[in-house]
N, CA, C and O of each residue as an XYZ file, in Angstrom:
344
protein
N       0.840     -1.178      0.000
C       0.000      0.000      0.000
C       0.883      1.239      0.000
O       1.985      1.238      0.550
N       0.398      2.249     -0.602
C       1.064      3.540     -0.577
C      -0.029      4.580     -0.401
O      -0.977      4.636     -1.184
N       0.105      5.389      0.613
C      -0.885      6.437      0.872
C      -0.214      7.791      0.761
O       0.932      7.978      1.169
N      -0.947      8.713      0.207
C      -0.469     10.090      0.203
C      -1.666     11.003      0.349
O      -2.778     10.668     -0.057
N      -1.424     12.147      0.928
C      -2.474     13.150      1.056
C      -1.994     14.419      0.373
O      -0.795     14.688      0.297
N      -2.930     15.177     -0.110
C      -2.621     16.444     -0.766
C      -3.371     17.540     -0.031
O      -4.592     17.479      0.117
N      -2.643     18.531      0.424
C      -3.224     19.652      1.152
C      -2.839     20.918      0.410
O      -1.669     21.124      0.087
N      -3.812     21.759      0.142
C      -3.527     23.028     -0.508
C      -4.224     24.139      0.241
O      -5.163     23.915      1.005
N      -3.744     25.332      0.005
C      -4.311     26.486      0.690
C      -5.689     26.792      0.130
O      -5.946     26.653     -1.066
N      -6.575     27.216      1.039
C      -7.889     27.631      0.562
C      -7.856     29.123      0.238
O      -6.793     29.744      0.246
N      -8.996     29.678     -0.039
C      -9.053     31.081     -0.441
C      -8.585     32.046      0.654
O      -8.257     33.194      0.353
N      -8.547     31.608      1.909
C      -8.082     32.453      3.002
C      -6.583     32.326      3.239
O      -6.040     32.989      4.122
N      -5.915     31.491      2.470
C      -4.470     31.354      2.608
C      -4.061     30.082      3.332
O      -3.027     29.499      3.007
N      -4.845     29.642      4.302
C      -4.538     28.402      5.004
C      -5.777     27.919      5.730
O      -6.673     28.711      6.023
N      -5.839     26.653      6.019
C      -6.951     26.099      6.769
C      -6.715     26.410      8.244
O      -5.667     26.066      8.791
N      -7.664     27.045      8.877
C      -7.506     27.440     10.280
C      -7.355     26.226     11.189
O      -6.819     26.339     12.291
N      -7.820     25.073     10.738
C      -7.726     23.853     11.538
C      -6.884     22.825     10.784
O      -7.316     21.695     10.554
N      -5.685     23.235     10.408
C      -4.811     22.416      9.583
C      -4.526     21.059     10.224
O      -4.508     20.047      9.524
N      -4.303     21.015     11.530
C      -4.035     19.751     12.208
C      -5.190     18.774     12.076
O      -4.974     17.585     11.844
N      -6.419     19.267     12.222
C      -7.613     18.418     12.075
C      -7.729     17.930     10.639
O      -8.068     16.770     10.404
N      -7.454     18.796      9.684
C      -7.515     18.411      8.281
C      -6.520     17.293      7.981
O      -6.887     16.288      7.373
N      -5.277     17.455      8.396
C      -4.255     16.441      8.125
C      -4.599     15.135      8.840
O      -4.423     14.058      8.269
N      -5.080     15.214     10.068
C      -5.502     14.010     10.783
C      -6.645     13.299     10.076
O      -6.637     12.074      9.956
N      -7.631     14.062      9.607
C      -8.755     13.473      8.876
C      -8.287     12.782      7.594
O      -8.722     11.675      7.278
N      -7.402     13.448      6.868
C      -6.895     12.862      5.629
C      -6.081     11.601      5.897
O      -6.203     10.614      5.172
N      -5.256     11.631      6.930
C      -4.451     10.458      7.273
C      -5.345      9.289      7.673
O      -5.087      8.154      7.273
N      -6.392      9.547      8.456
C      -7.292      8.468      8.859
C      -8.066      7.933      7.658
O      -8.276      6.725      7.548
N      -8.486      8.808      6.768
C      -9.183      8.394      5.553
C      -8.304      7.432      4.743
O      -8.780      6.397      4.277
N      -7.029      7.776      4.577
C      -6.111      6.909      3.837
C      -5.880      5.598      4.575
O      -5.745      4.550      3.943
N      -5.832      5.643      5.896
C      -5.701      4.409      6.680
C      -6.923      3.517      6.467
O      -6.803      2.292      6.438
N      -8.092      4.129      6.320
C      -9.306      3.361      6.043
C      -9.157      2.618      4.715
O      -9.521      1.446      4.613
N      -8.620      3.300      3.696
C      -8.378      2.615      2.428
C      -7.425      1.440      2.636
O      -7.696      0.336      2.165
N      -6.327      1.662      3.328
C      -5.331      0.606      3.536
C      -5.908     -0.577      4.286
O      -5.660     -1.726      3.921
N      -6.661     -0.313      5.312
C      -7.145     -1.379      6.186
C      -8.443     -2.026      5.702
O      -8.702     -3.188      6.015
N      -9.259     -1.296      4.947
C     -10.596     -1.792      4.605
C     -10.792     -2.199      3.157
O     -11.478     -3.186      2.890
N     -10.213     -1.474      2.219
C     -10.630     -1.787      0.848
C      -9.523     -1.898     -0.183
O      -9.815     -2.038     -1.371
N      -8.270     -1.841      0.224
C      -7.216     -1.879     -0.778
C      -6.418     -3.173     -0.795
O      -5.691     -3.421     -1.757
N      -6.526     -3.992      0.215
C      -5.716     -5.206      0.302
C      -6.510     -6.402     -0.209
O      -7.521     -6.768      0.389
N      -6.068     -7.021     -1.311
C      -6.814     -8.144     -1.882
C      -6.844     -9.390     -0.995
O      -7.608    -10.318     -1.261
N      -6.025     -9.418      0.051
C      -6.053    -10.567      0.965
C      -7.330    -10.594      1.804
O      -7.647    -11.617      2.412
N      -8.061     -9.488      1.841
C      -9.274     -9.403      2.648
C     -10.476     -9.069      1.762
O     -11.127     -8.046      1.974
N     -10.780     -9.915      0.774
C     -11.850     -9.581     -0.169
C     -13.230     -9.492      0.471
O     -14.098     -8.788     -0.045
N     -13.450    -10.183      1.575
C     -14.745    -10.097      2.241
C     -14.945     -8.801      2.983
O     -16.051     -8.513      3.441
N     -13.886     -8.004      3.115
C     -13.960     -6.760      3.875
C     -13.985     -5.524      2.992
O     -13.829     -4.406      3.482
N     -14.178     -5.717      1.693
C     -14.195     -4.560      0.801
C     -15.476     -3.770      1.067
O     -16.582     -4.295      0.936
N     -15.312     -2.526      1.433
C     -16.456     -1.683      1.808
C     -16.737     -0.560      0.812
O     -17.646      0.242      1.026
N     -15.974     -0.496     -0.264
C     -16.150      0.607     -1.218
C     -16.267      1.923     -0.448
O     -17.327      2.544     -0.371
N     -15.157      2.301      0.099
C     -15.097      3.404      1.054
C     -15.896      4.637      0.632
O     -16.573      5.235      1.469
N     -15.839      5.023     -0.610
C     -16.522      6.241     -1.040
C     -17.980      6.010     -1.424
O     -18.678      6.970     -1.751
N     -18.453      4.793     -1.397
C     -19.785      4.485     -1.902
C     -20.914      4.989     -1.010
O     -22.007      5.259     -1.509
N     -20.684      5.122      0.276
C     -21.783      5.471      1.180
C     -22.287      6.892      1.012
O     -23.489      7.137      1.113
N     -21.404      7.815      0.761
C     -21.782      9.231      0.621
C     -22.622      9.705      1.806
O     -23.572     10.470      1.639
N     -22.261      9.246      2.997
C     -23.055      9.568      4.182
C     -22.335     10.527      5.121
O     -22.627     10.567      6.316
N     -21.412     11.285      4.594
C     -20.646     12.169      5.455
C     -19.509     11.423      6.116
O     -19.210     10.281      5.767
N     -18.892     12.063      7.052
C     -17.803     11.415      7.761
C     -16.532     11.356      6.953
O     -16.340     12.131      6.017
N     -15.667     10.434      7.318
C     -14.366     10.323      6.677
C     -14.373      9.368      5.506
O     -13.314      9.076      4.950
N     -15.549      8.866      5.109
C     -15.672      8.020      3.920
C     -15.912      8.837      2.659
O     -15.846      8.304      1.552
N     -16.182     10.098      2.816
C     -16.446     10.969      1.671
C     -15.204     11.077      0.785
O     -14.084     10.961      1.283
N     -15.382     11.296     -0.511
C     -14.219     11.465     -1.379
C     -13.468     12.775     -1.133
O     -12.278     12.870     -1.434
N     -14.152     13.783     -0.590
C     -13.507     15.060     -0.275
C     -13.587     15.261      1.234
O     -14.675     15.317      1.808
N     -12.428     15.368      1.864
C     -12.330     15.496      3.314
C     -11.908     16.923      3.640
O     -11.082     17.505      2.938
N     -12.470     17.481      4.698
C     -12.092     18.821      5.149
C     -11.830     18.787      6.649
O     -11.952     17.743      7.289
N     -11.474     19.928      7.193
C     -11.285     20.017      8.641
C     -12.622     19.945      9.369
O     -12.649     19.769     10.588
N     -13.726     20.077      8.645
C     -15.052     19.965      9.252
C     -15.592     18.539      9.237
O     -16.633     18.269      9.835
N     -14.901     17.627      8.565
C     -15.337     16.226      8.514
C     -15.139     15.604      9.890
O     -14.165     15.894     10.584
N     -16.073     14.749     10.267
C     -15.988     14.048     11.551
C     -16.153     12.558     11.332
O     -16.919     12.129     10.469
N     -15.432     11.771     12.117
C     -15.533     10.323     12.083
C     -16.929      9.912     12.552
O     -17.387     10.352     13.607
N     -17.595      9.077     11.778
C     -18.936      8.601     12.117
C     -18.847      7.255     12.830
O     -17.863      6.530     12.680
N     -19.873      6.926     13.603
C     -19.876      5.709     14.412
C     -19.705      4.460     13.557
O     -18.979      3.548     13.951
N     -20.357      4.394     12.390
C     -20.229      3.190     11.559
C     -18.819      3.038     11.002
O     -18.354      1.917     10.795
N     -18.136      4.150     10.758
C     -16.751      4.087     10.295
C     -15.843      3.553     11.406
O     -14.934      2.761     11.158
N     -16.101      3.993     12.604
C     -15.338      3.515     13.760
C     -15.546      2.013     13.952
O     -14.593      1.281     14.220
N     -16.781      1.559     13.816
C     -17.082      0.136     13.969
C     -16.425     -0.718     12.884
O     -16.039     -1.858     13.141
N     -16.299     -0.173     11.683
C     -15.634     -0.909     10.609
C     -14.123     -0.931     10.806
O     -13.477     -1.936     10.508
N     -13.556      0.158     11.302
C     -12.098      0.248     11.438
C     -11.564     -0.500     12.651
O     -10.463     -1.049     12.589
N     -12.301     -0.538     13.742
C     -11.782     -1.114     14.994
C     -11.206     -2.518     14.805
O     -10.066     -2.751     15.205
N     -11.938     -3.457     14.219
C     -11.359     -4.794     14.078
C     -10.234     -4.861     13.046
O      -9.406     -5.770     13.100
N     -10.191     -3.925     12.118
C      -9.170     -3.940     11.064
C      -7.846     -3.333     11.510
O      -6.831     -3.510     10.837
N      -7.839     -2.626     12.621
C      -6.620     -1.926     13.050
C      -5.461     -2.878     13.322
O      -4.306     -2.485     13.158
N      -5.726     -4.100     13.726
C      -4.660     -5.046     14.044
C      -4.054     -5.687     12.791
O      -3.027     -6.359     12.884
N      -4.665     -5.492     11.637
C      -4.128     -6.068     10.397
C      -2.784     -5.443     10.053
O      -2.605     -4.228     10.147
N      -1.858     -6.277      9.659
C      -0.572     -5.781      9.161
C      -0.695     -5.710      7.651
O      -0.817     -6.732      6.976
N      -0.663     -4.507      7.135
C      -0.783     -4.284      5.704
C       0.584     -3.847      5.190
O       1.094     -2.813      5.620
N       1.193     -4.612      4.277
C       2.515     -4.228      3.779
C       2.471     -2.854      3.116
O       1.547     -2.553      2.361
N       3.443     -2.047      3.393
C       3.542     -0.722      2.794
C       4.478     -0.760      1.595
O       5.364     -1.610      1.514
N       4.278      0.152      0.680
C       5.071      0.235     -0.535
C       6.489      0.634     -0.199
O       7.324      0.760     -1.095
């Protein structure tokens, strides 16, 4: 797996909650690594962006995005998985 995040300045010059934004993006990418990118776990493919229900599963993440309970429930058991990194 290889994860990367892209952060750019908004119209105000910077995101006032830059730490929250970077944390949200990092967790979103971890969700891809742990839930839907590793072919060794085909029964756990959740099509991360398919729900469109807000939270960190959305295709566009901001500092206003919040982790939803169902995302937490999906990630908790997957956290112990060792996913090889690129």
